[in-house]
C-alpha positions as CSV (number, residue, x, y, z in Angstrom):
1,M,-40.0,12.2,-186.8
2,I,-36.9,12.1,-184.7
3,Q,-35.0,15.4,-185.0
4,R,-31.4,16.3,-184.4
5,P,-30.6,17.6,-180.9
6,K,-30.8,21.3,-180.3
7,G,-27.5,23.0,-180.9
8,T,-26.3,20.5,-183.5
9,K,-26.3,20.8,-187.3
10,D,-26.2,18.3,-190.2
11,I,-23.4,19.1,-192.7
12,L,-25.0,18.1,-195.9
13,P,-23.3,17.1,-199.2
14,S,-24.1,20.6,-200.5
15,E,-21.9,22.1,-197.8
16,S,-19.4,19.3,-196.9
17,Y,-17.0,19.9,-199.8
18,K,-16.4,23.5,-198.4
19,W,-15.5,22.0,-195.0
20,Q,-13.1,19.6,-196.8
21,Y,-11.5,22.6,-198.5
22,I,-11.0,24.5,-195.3
23,E,-9.5,21.4,-193.6
24,K,-7.3,20.5,-196.5
25,T,-6.0,24.1,-196.7
26,A,-5.1,23.9,-193.0
27,A,-3.5,20.4,-193.4
28,D,-1.3,21.5,-196.3
29,L,-0.2,24.7,-194.5
30,F,0.6,23.0,-191.2
31,E,2.5,20.2,-193.0
32,N,4.7,22.9,-194.5
33,F,5.4,24.1,-190.9
34,G,6.4,20.6,-189.9
35,L,3.2,19.7,-188.0
36,K,1.7,16.2,-187.8
37,E,-2.0,15.4,-187.3
38,I,-3.2,13.9,-184.0
39,R,-6.7,12.5,-183.3
40,V,-7.8,12.0,-179.7
41,P,-11.1,10.6,-178.2
42,V,-14.3,12.5,-178.2
43,F,-14.7,11.9,-174.5
44,E,-12.2,11.9,-171.7
45,N,-12.2,11.4,-167.9
46,T,-13.8,14.5,-166.4
47,E,-10.8,15.1,-164.2
48,L,-8.7,16.0,-167.3
49,F,-10.8,19.1,-167.9
50,L,-11.2,20.0,-164.2
51,R,-7.5,20.1,-163.8
52,G,-6.5,21.2,-167.3
53,V,-9.1,23.8,-168.3
54,G,-9.7,25.2,-164.7
55,E,-12.6,24.9,-162.2
56,T,-13.3,28.6,-162.3
57,T,-13.8,28.9,-166.1
58,D,-17.2,29.2,-167.7
59,V,-16.4,26.0,-169.7
60,V,-16.1,23.9,-166.5
61,Q,-18.7,25.7,-164.4
62,K,-21.5,26.0,-167.0
63,E,-20.8,24.3,-170.3
64,M,-19.4,20.8,-170.0
65,Y,-21.4,17.7,-171.1
66,T,-20.6,15.4,-168.1
67,F,-22.2,12.1,-167.3
68,E,-21.5,8.8,-165.6
69,D,-20.9,5.8,-167.8
70,K,-22.1,2.3,-167.0
71,G,-19.1,1.7,-164.8
72,G,-19.8,4.7,-162.7
73,R,-16.9,6.7,-164.1
74,S,-17.4,10.5,-164.7
75,I,-16.9,11.1,-168.4
76,T,-17.0,14.5,-170.3
77,L,-17.4,15.2,-174.0
78,R,-14.4,17.3,-174.9
79,P,-15.1,21.0,-174.5
80,E,-11.8,22.0,-176.1
81,G,-8.9,20.4,-177.8
82,T,-5.7,21.2,-176.0
83,A,-6.2,19.1,-172.8
84,G,-6.8,15.9,-174.7
85,V,-3.8,16.5,-176.9
86,V,-1.6,17.1,-173.8
87,R,-3.0,14.0,-172.1
88,S,-2.0,12.0,-175.2
89,Y,1.4,13.7,-175.3
90,I,2.1,12.5,-171.8
91,E,0.5,9.0,-172.0
92,S,2.2,8.2,-175.4
93,G,5.6,9.2,-174.2
94,M,6.1,11.9,-176.8
95,A,8.5,13.7,-174.5
96,S,11.2,11.2,-175.5
97,M,10.8,12.1,-179.2
98,P,12.8,14.8,-180.9
99,S,11.6,18.2,-179.5
100,P,9.6,20.3,-180.1
101,I,6.6,18.1,-180.9
102,K,4.4,19.9,-183.5
103,L,0.8,18.7,-183.7
104,W,-2.4,19.8,-185.4
105,Y,-6.0,18.5,-185.2
106,A,-9.5,19.0,-186.6
107,M,-12.2,17.9,-184.2
108,S,-15.7,18.3,-182.9
109,I,-16.2,20.2,-179.6
110,Y,-19.1,20.1,-177.2
111,R,-20.4,22.8,-174.9
112,Y,-23.8,23.4,-173.4
113,E,-24.3,27.0,-174.5
114,N,-27.3,29.2,-175.4
115,V,-27.9,28.4,-179.0
116,Q,-27.7,31.5,-181.3
117,K,-26.2,32.6,-184.6
118,G,-22.6,31.4,-184.8
119,R,-22.9,29.4,-181.5
120,Q,-23.8,25.8,-181.4
121,R,-23.5,23.0,-178.8
122,E,-21.6,20.8,-181.2
123,F,-19.1,22.8,-183.2
124,H,-15.7,22.2,-184.8
125,Q,-12.2,23.4,-184.3
126,I,-8.9,23.3,-186.1
127,G,-5.9,23.7,-183.8
128,V,-2.2,23.5,-183.5
129,E,0.0,22.6,-180.5
130,V,3.8,23.0,-180.3
131,L,5.2,21.3,-177.2
132,G,8.8,21.4,-175.7
133,T,10.1,24.9,-176.3
134,Q,10.0,28.0,-174.2
135,S,11.5,30.2,-176.9
136,Y,9.6,33.3,-178.0
137,Q,10.3,32.2,-181.5
138,A,7.7,29.4,-181.1
139,D,5.1,32.0,-180.2
140,V,5.9,33.9,-183.3
141,E,5.8,30.8,-185.5
142,V,2.4,29.8,-184.2
143,I,1.1,33.3,-184.8
144,L,2.5,33.2,-188.3
145,M,0.6,30.0,-188.9
146,G,-2.6,31.7,-188.0
147,Q,-1.8,34.7,-190.3
148,K,-0.9,32.4,-193.2
149,F,-4.1,30.4,-192.7
150,F,-6.2,33.5,-193.4
151,E,-4.0,34.4,-196.3
152,A,-4.4,31.0,-197.9
153,L,-8.2,31.3,-197.6
154,K,-8.1,34.8,-199.0
155,I,-9.8,36.3,-196.0
156,P,-8.9,40.0,-195.6
157,R,-9.2,42.5,-192.7
158,I,-8.1,40.2,-190.0
159,K,-6.4,42.0,-187.1
160,L,-3.9,40.4,-184.7
161,M,-4.5,41.4,-181.0
162,L,-1.7,40.7,-178.6
163,N,-1.2,40.5,-174.8
164,S,0.8,38.8,-172.1
165,I,-0.8,37.4,-168.9
166,G,2.6,36.6,-167.3
167,C,3.6,33.6,-165.2
168,P,2.3,32.4,-161.8
169,T,4.9,34.5,-160.1
170,C,4.0,37.9,-161.5
171,R,0.3,37.0,-161.9
172,A,0.0,36.6,-158.1
173,K,1.0,40.2,-157.6
174,Y,-1.4,41.3,-160.3
175,Q,-4.3,39.2,-158.9
176,E,-3.9,40.9,-155.5
177,A,-4.0,44.3,-157.1
178,L,-7.1,43.2,-159.0
179,R,-8.8,42.0,-155.8
180,N,-8.1,45.4,-154.2
181,F,-9.8,47.1,-157.2
182,I,-12.8,44.8,-157.2
183,R,-13.3,44.4,-153.4
184,P,-15.2,47.7,-152.9
185,N,-17.9,46.7,-155.4
186,L,-17.7,42.9,-154.9
187,E,-21.3,42.6,-153.6
188,K,-22.6,44.2,-156.8
189,Y,-20.9,41.6,-159.0
190,C,-22.8,38.5,-160.3
191,D,-22.7,35.3,-158.2
192,T,-20.3,33.6,-160.6
193,C,-17.8,36.5,-160.2
194,K,-18.1,36.4,-156.4
195,T,-17.1,32.7,-156.4
196,R,-14.0,33.6,-158.6
197,F,-12.9,36.4,-156.4
198,E,-10.5,34.4,-154.2
199,K,-9.6,31.5,-156.5
200,N,-9.0,33.4,-159.8
201,P,-10.0,37.1,-160.0
202,M,-8.7,37.3,-163.6
203,R,-11.8,35.2,-164.6
204,I,-13.9,38.1,-163.5
205,L,-12.4,40.2,-166.3
206,D,-13.9,37.6,-168.7
207,C,-17.4,37.9,-167.4
208,K,-20.1,38.6,-170.0
209,E,-22.6,40.3,-167.7
210,E,-22.9,43.9,-168.7
211,A,-23.0,45.2,-165.1
212,C,-19.8,43.3,-164.3
213,K,-18.1,44.5,-167.5
214,K,-18.9,48.1,-166.5
215,M,-17.5,47.8,-163.0
216,N,-14.3,46.2,-164.6
217,Q,-13.6,49.4,-166.4
218,G,-10.4,51.0,-165.1
219,A,-9.1,47.7,-163.6
220,P,-5.3,47.3,-163.2
221,I,-3.5,46.1,-166.4
222,I,-1.5,42.8,-166.2
223,L,1.3,44.3,-168.4
224,D,2.2,46.7,-165.6
225,Y,2.9,43.7,-163.3
226,L,5.0,41.4,-165.5
227,C,8.2,40.1,-164.0
228,E,11.5,40.6,-165.9
229,E,11.4,37.2,-167.6
230,C,7.8,37.6,-168.8
231,K,8.5,41.2,-169.9
232,E,11.6,40.2,-171.9
233,H,9.6,37.3,-173.5
234,F,6.8,39.6,-174.6
235,E,9.2,42.3,-175.9
236,N,11.0,39.7,-178.0
237,V,7.7,38.5,-179.5
238,K,6.7,42.0,-180.4
239,K,10.1,42.8,-181.8
240,R,10.2,39.8,-184.0
241,L,6.7,40.4,-185.3
242,T,7.7,43.9,-186.2
243,Q,10.8,42.8,-187.9
244,L,8.7,40.4,-190.0
245,G,6.3,43.1,-190.9
246,V,3.4,41.6,-189.0
247,D,0.9,44.3,-187.8
248,Y,-0.6,43.9,-184.3
249,E,-2.3,45.8,-181.6
250,I,-1.8,45.4,-177.8
251,D,-5.1,44.5,-176.1
252,S,-4.5,44.2,-172.3
253,S,-8.1,42.9,-171.8
254,I,-7.3,39.5,-173.5
255,V,-7.1,36.9,-170.8
256,R,-8.6,33.9,-172.9
257,G,-11.3,31.7,-171.4
258,L,-9.2,28.9,-170.2
259,D,-6.9,28.8,-167.1
260,Y,-3.9,27.1,-168.5
261,Y,-2.6,30.1,-170.5
262,T,0.7,31.9,-169.5
263,K,2.7,34.7,-171.0
264,T,1.8,35.4,-174.6
265,V,-1.9,35.3,-175.5
266,F,-3.4,36.4,-178.8
267,E,-6.5,36.7,-180.9
268,F,-7.2,37.2,-184.6
269,V,-10.3,39.4,-184.9
270,S,-12.4,40.0,-188.1
271,E,-12.6,43.7,-188.4
272,D,-15.8,43.5,-190.4
273,E,-17.6,40.9,-188.2
274,G,-16.3,42.3,-184.9
275,Y,-15.6,38.9,-183.4
276,T,-12.6,36.6,-182.7
277,V,-12.0,34.0,-185.4
278,L,-8.8,32.4,-183.9
279,G,-7.3,32.5,-180.5
280,G,-4.4,31.0,-178.6
281,G,-1.3,31.5,-176.6
282,R,1.4,29.9,-174.4
283,Y,0.5,27.3,-171.7
284,D,3.8,26.4,-170.0
285,G,2.3,24.8,-166.9
286,L,-0.3,22.5,-168.4
287,V,1.8,19.4,-169.1
288,K,3.1,19.3,-165.5
289,E,-0.4,20.0,-164.1
290,L,-1.7,16.9,-166.0
291,G,1.1,14.7,-164.6
292,G,3.9,15.1,-167.1
293,Q,7.3,16.6,-166.9
294,D,7.6,20.4,-166.8
295,T,7.1,21.2,-170.5
296,P,6.5,24.6,-172.1
297,A,4.0,24.8,-175.0
298,V,2.1,27.1,-177.2
299,G,-0.8,26.7,-179.6
300,F,-4.1,28.0,-181.0
301,A,-7.6,26.9,-182.1
302,T,-10.0,28.3,-184.7
303,G,-13.7,27.6,-185.1
304,V,-14.5,26.1,-188.5
305,E,-18.0,27.4,-188.6
306,R,-16.9,31.0,-188.2
307,I,-14.0,30.5,-190.7
308,L,-16.4,29.1,-193.2
309,E,-18.9,32.0,-192.8
310,I,-16.3,34.7,-193.5
311,Y,-14.6,32.6,-196.2
312,E,-17.8,32.5,-198.1
313,K,-18.4,36.3,-197.6
314,Y,-15.1,37.3,-199.1
315,N,-14.8,34.6,-201.8
316,Q,-18.1,34.8,-203.7
317,E,-16.4,35.1,-207.1
318,N,-13.6,32.5,-206.3
319,M,-15.7,30.1,-204.2
320,V,-14.5,26.6,-204.1
321,K,-16.8,24.5,-206.3
322,S,-18.2,21.0,-205.7
323,R,-16.5,18.6,-208.2
324,K,-18.7,18.0,-211.3
325,M,-19.3,14.6,-212.8
326,D,-16.9,14.0,-215.7
327,L,-18.9,11.3,-217.4
328,Y,-22.2,9.5,-217.1
329,L,-22.6,6.0,-218.6
330,A,-26.2,5.6,-219.9
331,T,-26.9,1.9,-220.5
332,M,-29.5,-0.3,-222.1
333,G,-29.5,-4.0,-221.2
334,E,-27.7,-6.4,-218.9
335,E,-24.6,-6.8,-221.2
336,A,-24.3,-3.1,-221.6
337,D,-24.5,-2.7,-217.8
338,L,-21.7,-5.1,-217.3
339,E,-19.4,-3.5,-219.8
340,A,-20.2,0.0,-218.4
341,T,-19.2,-1.2,-214.9
342,K,-15.8,-2.5,-216.3
343,L,-15.3,0.8,-218.1
344,A,-16.3,2.9,-215.1
345,L,-13.8,1.1,-212.8
346,A,-11.0,1.6,-215.4
347,L,-11.8,5.3,-215.7
348,R,-12.0,5.8,-212.0
349,D,-8.5,4.3,-211.7
350,K,-7.4,7.2,-213.9
351,G,-9.0,9.8,-211.6
352,I,-12.2,10.3,-213.6
353,F,-15.5,11.1,-211.8
354,V,-17.9,8.7,-213.5
355,E,-21.3,7.3,-212.6
356,Q,-23.6,4.7,-214.2
357,D,-27.2,3.7,-213.7
358,V,-27.8,1.6,-210.6
359,A,-31.6,2.1,-210.4
360,Q,-32.6,0.3,-213.7
361,R,-34.1,3.5,-215.1
362,S,-35.1,4.1,-218.7
363,L,-32.7,5.8,-221.1
364,K,-34.7,9.0,-221.0
365,A,-34.6,9.0,-217.1
366,Q,-30.9,8.4,-217.1
367,F,-30.2,11.4,-219.4
368,K,-32.5,13.5,-217.1
369,Y,-30.5,12.4,-214.1
370,A,-27.2,13.2,-215.8
371,D,-28.4,16.6,-216.7
372,K,-29.5,17.3,-213.1
373,K,-26.2,16.2,-211.8
374,K,-24.5,18.5,-214.3
375,A,-22.4,15.7,-215.9
376,K,-20.0,17.1,-218.5
377,F,-20.4,14.1,-220.9
378,V,-22.7,11.2,-221.4
379,L,-21.7,8.0,-223.2
380,T,-24.7,5.8,-224.4
381,I,-24.1,2.1,-224.4
382,G,-26.5,-0.6,-225.7
383,E,-26.1,-4.1,-227.1
384,E,-25.0,-2.8,-230.6
385,E,-22.3,-0.5,-229.0
386,V,-20.9,-3.5,-227.1
387,K,-20.7,-5.6,-230.2
388,Q,-19.2,-2.8,-232.4
389,K,-16.9,-1.5,-229.6
390,R,-18.0,2.0,-230.5
391,A,-20.4,4.4,-228.7
392,K,-21.8,8.0,-228.9
393,L,-20.3,10.5,-226.5
394,K,-22.4,13.7,-225.9
395,N,-21.0,17.0,-224.6
396,M,-23.8,18.1,-222.3
397,E,-22.9,21.7,-222.4
398,S,-22.6,22.2,-226.1
399,G,-24.9,19.4,-227.2
400,E,-22.2,18.1,-229.7
401,E,-22.0,14.4,-230.2
402,C,-19.2,12.2,-231.6
403,E,-18.5,8.5,-231.9
404,V,-15.6,7.1,-229.9
405,S,-14.0,3.7,-229.6
406,F,-15.4,1.8,-226.7
407,D,-12.2,1.6,-224.8
408,T,-10.7,3.3,-221.7
409,E,-7.9,5.3,-223.4
410,S,-10.0,6.7,-226.2
411,I,-12.7,7.9,-223.9
412,F,-10.2,9.2,-221.4
413,E,-8.5,11.3,-224.1
414,K,-11.9,12.8,-225.1
415,I,-13.1,13.9,-221.7
416,K,-10.0,14.7,-219.7
């Protein structure tokens, strides 16, 4: 038997309706904020992620699915969503449209990671991107979207963590101070950290090796090195969140795992689970880095698998349910089958979930199937019912039966 690849998961019908609920909740919320959906390719030219995500990140160095296609081109399955959206923004000429451009997406993501609970090699993200504004108010609005998303899903105990990682100007001073802090122990750091020391020492703060994390304790804090512009931007974000009654904590260790971030970065953390469930920030240099005009932007992404896990935990009593079958048409004979098909089509046009037998089973087997599928009602149709234009309708929960006219409106009134 051929099995699914390691690190992937089938989303079966018994689970897919929950995914649809999460995605619809996001879509409805984002639409109210003025966002429009964008869909980009599953694979892109590798250069997009090398330049966009950053060569010193774990994503690029260790996790990308990269291969040569039959034309000898280097192709990579998308390891995150923002770079592809920005590439589309540039290539499609969105800069000429009314600004800011507000986009959202739901997409599969691919990273070669160690498979463990909550971490797959194919996973799914929902994200938002707001391009074309440098105002702190855009940062606040994106953060509010994240907060409202958790409220809409009735997920409690989510904590907002906030930081600023400055701009290239003030970050250069900070990186030099960080190198001075790390340099005495550099030989004790892991090989990956050593390669990052000159190019991007901030990535060392993101290392998962316990020895490296221990040596990073007491490192300089980026907030102490912000230039006046970045400091003012961050103060405005904090002030507005406070004015709106949004609780947050400052966490100077947040650097995010991708190199394109600037200024505001944030994470929503589940207090009970102890892990990040949504993260994002501002990325003012990415559009220009990928060949577009100098365009400020801000956004976030959240993992659907993790959202679904905590949604189920907190909504046991109010869990979204899979839609039940409204009506099953049990038939006997060719003529009854034909009439049942006509009736089913008419009822579906009215929004009724209706099935009929398509496996030529006995009447007993059809009732058994309807019971297993938890149909609310069963209408039995045979040759006599077709002639008399009347049939028996059974309420499967109460067991009560009644005779109804064999027409769309009469049946619709009984079961709606």
